[in-house]
C-alpha positions in Angstrom: 77.4 80.0 139.4 80.7 81.1 137.8 82.6 78.8 140.3 80.6 75.8 139.5 81.2 76.5 135.7 84.9 76.7 136.3 84.9 73.5 138.3 83.0 71.5 135.7 85.3 72.9 133.0 88.3 71.4 134.7 86.6 67.9 134.8 86.3 67.5 131.0 89.3 64.8 131.2 89.9 62.3 128.3 86.9 63.1 126.1 88.2 66.4 125.1 91.5 68.0 126.4 90.3 71.5 127.2 91.1 73.8 130.1 88.3 76.4 130.1 89.2 77.8 133.5 92.5 79.1 132.0 90.5 80.9 129.2 87.6 82.5 131.4 87.3 86.2 131.0 85.6 88.7 128.7 82.8 87.3 126.5 81.4 84.7 128.8 81.3 81.0 128.3 81.1 80.9 124.4 84.2 83.2 124.2 86.0 80.9 126.8 85.2 77.7 124.9 86.3 79.3 121.5 89.6 80.4 123.1 90.2 77.0 124.7 89.5 75.3 121.2 91.8 77.4 119.4 94.5 76.8 121.9 94.0 73.1 121.8 94.4 73.2 118.0 97.2 75.5 117.9 99.2 73.5 120.4 98.5 70.2 118.8 96.3 68.6 121.4 93.6 68.5 118.8 95.1 67.0 115.7 93.8 67.9 112.1 90.8 65.6 111.3 89.8 65.0 114.9 86.1 64.7 115.4 84.6 66.7 118.2 81.9 65.3 120.4 78.2 66.1 119.6 77.2 69.6 120.8 74.8 68.0 123.3 77.4 65.7 124.9 80.0 68.4 124.9 77.6 70.9 126.5 76.6 68.2 129.1 80.3 67.8 129.9 81.0 71.5 130.3 77.7 72.2 132.2 76.7 74.9 129.5 73.9 75.5 127.1 74.0 73.5 123.8 73.7 76.8 122.0 76.9 78.0 123.7 78.7 75.2 122.1 76.9 75.5 118.7 77.8 79.3 118.7 81.5 78.7 119.7 81.8 76.1 117.0 80.2 78.1 114.4 82.7 81.1 115.2 85.6 78.5 114.7 84.3 77.1 111.4 84.0 80.6 110.1 87.5 81.4 111.1 88.8 78.1 109.4 89.8 76.2 112.7 87.0 73.6 112.3 84.9 72.1 109.5 81.4 71.1 109.8 79.6 68.8 107.3 76.2 67.1 107.3 76.8 63.4 108.4 80.4 64.0 109.3 80.1 66.1 112.4 82.5 68.9 113.5 86.2 68.2 112.9 89.5 70.1 113.3 90.3 71.4 109.9 92.8 69.5 108.0 94.8 72.6 106.8 95.5 73.7 110.2 99.0 72.5 111.1 100.1 73.5 114.4 103.8 73.9 115.3 105.3 71.1 117.1 106.7 72.2 120.3 109.4 69.6 120.6 110.7 70.1 117.1 114.4 71.1 117.0 116.0 72.9 114.1 119.8 72.1 113.2 122.2 74.1 115.4 122.8 77.5 113.8 119.8 77.3 111.4 117.2 80.0 111.8 113.4 79.1 111.8 112.8 80.5 108.4 115.0 77.7 106.9 111.8 75.6 106.9 109.6 78.6 106.0 108.1 81.0 108.3 105.3 79.8 110.8 103.8 83.4 110.7 103.9 85.4 107.4 103.7 89.1 108.1 105.5 90.4 105.0 103.8 93.1 103.1 102.6 92.9 99.5 100.0 90.2 99.3 96.5 89.8 100.3 94.7 87.0 102.3 94.9 84.2 99.6 92.1 82.2 101.3 89.7 85.2 100.7 89.9 85.0 96.8 86.2 85.3 95.8 86.2 81.9 94.1 82.3 81.7 93.4 82.0 85.1 92.2 85.1 84.6 89.8 83.7 81.4 88.6 80.2 82.9 87.8 81.9 85.7 86.0 84.1 83.3 84.0 81.2 81.3 82.9 79.1 84.3 82.0 82.1 85.7 80.0 83.0 82.5 78.2 79.3 81.9 77.3 79.0 85.5 75.8 82.4 85.8 74.3 82.5 86.3 70.5 84.5 84.0 68.3 87.3 86.6 67.9 88.2 86.2 71.5 89.9 82.9 70.7 92.1 84.6 68.0 95.2 86.9 68.4 94.7 89.4 71.2 94.6 93.3 70.9 97.6 94.6 72.6 95.6 97.3 74.3 93.5 94.6 75.9 90.1 93.5 75.5 87.7 96.4 75.0 85.2 95.0 77.5 87.7 95.4 80.3 88.9 98.9 79.2 85.3 100.1 79.1 84.7 98.7 82.5 87.9 100.1 83.9 87.3 103.6 82.5 83.8 103.7 84.5 85.1 102.0 87.6 88.3 104.1 88.0 86.4 107.4 87.3 83.8 106.5 90.0 86.2 104.9 92.6 89.6 106.7 92.1 88.6 110.0 90.4 90.5 108.9 87.2 89.8 110.9 84.0 90.3 108.7 81.0 88.8 106.8 78.1 88.8 103.3 77.0 91.3 104.1 74.0 93.8 105.6 76.6 93.8 102.4 78.7 96.4 99.7 78.0 96.0 96.4 79.9 99.3 94.7 81.4 100.1 92.0 83.8 100.9 94.2 86.8 103.0 97.2 87.8 106.3 95.6 87.0 105.3 94.9 83.4 104.0 98.5 83.3 107.4 99.8 84.1 109.1 97.6 81.5 106.8 98.9 78.8 107.5 102.4 79.9 111.2 102.2 80.2 112.2 99.2 78.2 113.2 95.5 79.2 116.8 96.0 79.6 119.9 98.1 78.4 120.4 96.3 75.1 116.6 95.7 74.2 114.6 98.2 72.1 111.2 99.6 73.4 110.3 101.8 76.1 108.7 105.3 75.8 110.3 107.3 78.8 114.0 107.9 79.7 115.7 108.7 83.0 116.8 110.1 85.2 113.7 109.2 87.4 112.8 110.5 90.6 111.6 108.0 93.2 110.5 108.2 96.8 113.5 107.7 99.2 111.5 104.6 100.5 110.0 102.2 98.1 110.3 98.5 96.7 113.9 97.7 95.8 112.7 95.3 93.2 111.3 98.3 91.3 114.8 100.1 91.5 116.6 97.0 90.3 114.1 96.6 87.3 114.7 100.3 86.4 118.5 99.9 86.7 118.5 96.9 84.5 116.7 99.1 81.9 119.5 101.6 82.3 117.4 104.1 84.3 119.1 106.3 87.0 116.9 106.7 89.8 117.3 109.9 92.2 115.7 109.6 95.8 113.2 112.2 96.9 113.2 112.7 100.7 110.0 112.2 102.6 108.3 114.0 105.4 104.9 113.9 107.1 103.2 115.4 103.9 104.8 112.8 101.6 107.5 113.2 99.1 109.1 116.6 98.9 108.4 117.3 95.3 109.6 120.9 95.6 113.2 119.3 95.2 112.3 118.0 91.6 114.9 119.6 89.3 116.0 118.2 85.8 114.5 114.6 86.2 112.3 113.5 83.2 109.7 111.7 85.2 108.9 111.0 88.9 107.3 107.8 90.4 105.1 108.4 93.4 102.6 106.5 95.7 100.5 109.5 96.4 97.4 107.8 98.0 99.3 105.8 100.6 103.2 106.2 100.5 104.9 102.9 100.3 106.0 101.8 103.0 105.9 104.6 105.5 102.2 105.4 105.0 100.3 108.7 104.6 98.9 110.5 101.4 100.7 113.2 99.5 99.5 116.7 100.6 97.0 118.4 98.6 99.6 121.3 97.7 102.3 118.9 96.7 99.8 117.0 94.3 99.3 120.4 92.7 102.9 121.2 92.7 104.0 118.0 91.0 101.5 118.2 88.1 102.6 121.9 87.8 106.3 120.8 87.6 105.5 118.0 85.0 103.6 120.4 82.9 106.3 123.1 82.9 109.0 120.7 82.3 107.2 118.4 79.8 107.8 115.6 82.3 105.6 112.7 83.4 104.3 111.7 86.9 104.0 107.9 87.3 101.2 107.4 89.9 101.5 103.9 91.5 97.9 103.3 92.9 98.9 99.9 94.7 96.3 99.8 97.4 94.1 102.8 96.8 90.8 101.0 97.4 91.7 100.2 101.0 91.2 103.2 103.4 89.6 103.0 106.8 89.9 106.3 108.9 89.8 109.0 106.2 87.8 110.1 103.1 89.0 108.3 99.9 92.1 110.1 98.4 91.5 110.7 94.6 94.1 110.0 92.0 96.6 112.7 91.0 95.7 111.8 87.5 92.5 113.5 87.8 94.3 116.8 88.2 96.1 116.6 84.8 95.5 113.5 82.8 98.0 114.6 80.2 100.8 114.7 82.5 100.1 111.6 84.8 100.3 108.0 84.0 97.9 106.0 86.4 99.0 102.4 87.1 96.9 100.0 89.0 96.3 96.2 89.4 94.4 93.6 91.1 97.3 92.1 93.0 96.1 93.6 96.4 92.3 93.7 95.8 91.9 90.1 94.4 95.3 88.2 94.0 98.8 88.7 92.4 98.0 85.2 90.6 95.3 86.8 88.4 98.1 88.8 86.6 96.2 91.8 85.6 96.9 95.4 85.7 96.3 98.7 83.7 97.6 101.9 82.7 95.5 105.1 82.1 97.9 106.9 79.8 98.3 110.5 78.4 97.3 110.4 74.9 100.9 111.1 73.5 102.1 108.0 75.1 99.5 105.4 74.0 101.1 104.6 70.7 104.7 104.1 72.1 103.3 101.9 74.8 101.5 99.7 72.2 104.5 99.6 70.0 106.6 98.4 73.0 104.0 95.8 73.9 103.9 94.3 70.4 101.2 93.2 67.9 99.7 90.6 70.0 98.7 90.2 73.7 101.5 88.0 75.0 101.0 88.6 78.9 97.4 88.9 80.1 94.9 86.1 79.4 92.0 87.3 77.4 89.5 85.2 79.3 90.8 86.5 82.6 90.3 90.0 81.1 86.6 89.1 80.2 86.1 87.7 83.6 87.3 90.8 85.3 85.3 92.9 83.2 82.1 91.0 84.2 83.1 91.0 87.8 83.3 94.8 87.6 80.1 95.4 85.7 78.1 93.0 87.9 79.1 94.7 91.0 80.9 91.6 92.4 84.3 93.4 92.4 82.7 96.3 94.5 81.2 93.8 96.9 84.4 92.0 97.3 86.5 95.1 97.8 84.0 96.2 100.5 84.1 92.9 102.2 87.9 92.9 102.3 87.9 96.4 103.4 86.0 95.5 106.5 88.2 92.3 107.1 91.4 94.2 106.8 90.2 97.2 109.0 89.3 94.6 111.8 92.8 93.0 111.4 94.4 96.6 111.5 92.4 97.3 114.7 93.5 94.0 116.3 97.2 94.8 115.5 96.9 98.2 117.0 95.2 96.8 120.1 97.7 94.0 120.6 100.6 96.5 120.4 98.9 98.8 122.8 98.4 96.0 125.4 101.9 94.4 125.0 104.1 97.0 123.5 102.8 100.4 124.2 106.3 102.0 123.6 106.2 101.0 119.9 104.5 103.6 117.6 102.3 102.3 114.7 102.0 104.5 111.8 100.5 104.4 108.3 97.3 102.6 109.3 94.8 104.9 108.0 94.8 102.9 104.8 96.5 100.1 103.1 97.4 96.4 104.1 100.5 96.9 106.1 101.8 99.1 109.1 105.1 100.6 110.2 106.3 100.0 113.7 108.6 102.5 114.8 111.2 100.9 117.1 113.8 102.3 119.7 117.0 103.4 118.0 119.4 100.6 117.2 116.9 97.8 117.5 115.8 97.2 114.0 118.3 94.7 113.0 118.2 92.6 116.2 114.3 92.6 116.0 114.3 91.2 112.4 116.9 88.6 113.3 114.8 87.7 116.5 111.7 87.4 114.3 113.3 85.1 111.7 114.5 82.8 114.7 111.0 82.6 115.9 109.4 81.8 112.4 107.9 85.3 111.9 108.6 86.7 108.4 108.7 90.6 108.2 110.8 93.2 106.8 113.0 95.9 108.4 112.2 99.4 107.2 115.9 99.8 106.1 115.3 97.3 103.4 113.1 99.9 101.5 115.4 102.8 101.9 117.1 104.0 98.6 120.8 103.4 99.0 121.5 107.0 97.7 119.1 108.7 100.1 120.8 111.3 102.0 120.9 111.0 105.7 121.3 114.8 106.0 118.1 115.5 104.1 116.1 112.5 105.8 117.6 110.7 108.7 117.1 107.0 108.9 114.8 105.6 111.6 114.5 102.2 113.0 111.2 100.3 112.2 109.6 97.2 110.8 107.0 96.7 108.1 104.1 94.5 109.1 101.6 93.2 106.6 98.5 92.2 108.4 96.7 91.0 105.2 98.7 88.0 104.4 97.9 85.3 107.2 94.8 83.5 107.0 92.0 84.4 109.5 92.5 81.4 111.7 96.2 82.0 111.9 96.2 85.8 112.6 95.7 85.8 116.4 98.9 83.6 116.9 100.7 85.7 114.4 100.1 88.7 116.6 101.2 86.8 119.8 104.4 85.9 118.1 104.9 89.4 116.6 104.5 91.0 120.2 107.0 88.3 121.6 110.0 89.5 119.4 109.5 93.3 119.7 112.2 95.0 121.8 111.4 96.2 125.4 110.9 99.8 126.2 114.1 101.8 126.5 115.4 102.3 130.1 114.5 105.9 130.9 116.4 105.7 134.3 
């Protein structure tokens, strides 16, 4: 039976250029057909807009049941490879743009000169997953219910509806202890830093001063922003328990990512969480808690906010840039009471950053339960992607260690010594956008206190679902081989 199916698959011919025999394997006929269709689209043999034969005709050509074709097509429609509309049939999605195998770049120009074919950079969610329908429904409800004052000058603290919704949500989801009058709405983490430390050396404003201790690995953009404000940053070494907060001394504040250290992964150990709040209390210092992806955890219990240990010593900062989209431009600070007035003064008398209507929409999305449903749905999707990444590496590069994958939207791949730079370069030539671990290391970090290790940071949230499998294949293709043990 299997032999006759393979033979009939090879006879498809001109009607549809598929080769099911090459894709036979696990999952039976439906899975083989789905794999063959994906490969045909990816390779350009099925161009965008191409209409597929009716299910019954294709099933007859393949010698399979009509339901097999229907189920495979439905799977590819859900993944974004195909579209299906009443009266128009099933077609190859217009947004699917396969790479042309015959295309040649100018000599000496890397593939990324025309933009990456596969974007595996950290920092952004899957843009195609934005909850458009839920957001539109919340926007309409918020606009309908909005009092007239909404259309006047905004409160620099942010709309009270959003601050009330966040106060309840953060307590329930992240263990944050705060009140609406201690929450200030901002446009994201970078805006929060600017409000806390000032815009630049020559501008007034800002409520905190340096030196500021930071984790030895972190976003260079944040260090540059702080340097522009005249803030000296002091790197704290990391180990398997997170930042070594016992090395804190005379710094006035410390910036941490305690739920999921960025980018190396892993939570701050419970003893160190207590120790850093004790240090802040004794020194009159402040802990800045960057909760950039605290909602996304997979293989462990939720890690509550450090802020919950001592709300008067910790500034809790979050945003929707990972959970919804960085385009929404909404974030928040849960502040110690003594800092609220200074932050509002730095922000100014009128809200100039965050759209009031977007604030009301987010408040409605949270109160209606739509935000929780979206986060749960994305948690399942990203966990699946994480699992597929780990499985692909286990099959094709078992010598590469994967770390930091119990939570978040990225993983760190530990590479053989001396191979990071060449791997990043090879990825660029092949159109794979990713970052080397060295790019996140503080330039003043001591090699004696924390030796550097080769690695790459892979964001598995960014690619759209229909392109993820191809991105994994491309990633495995640029990884260095196992070191020769002979």
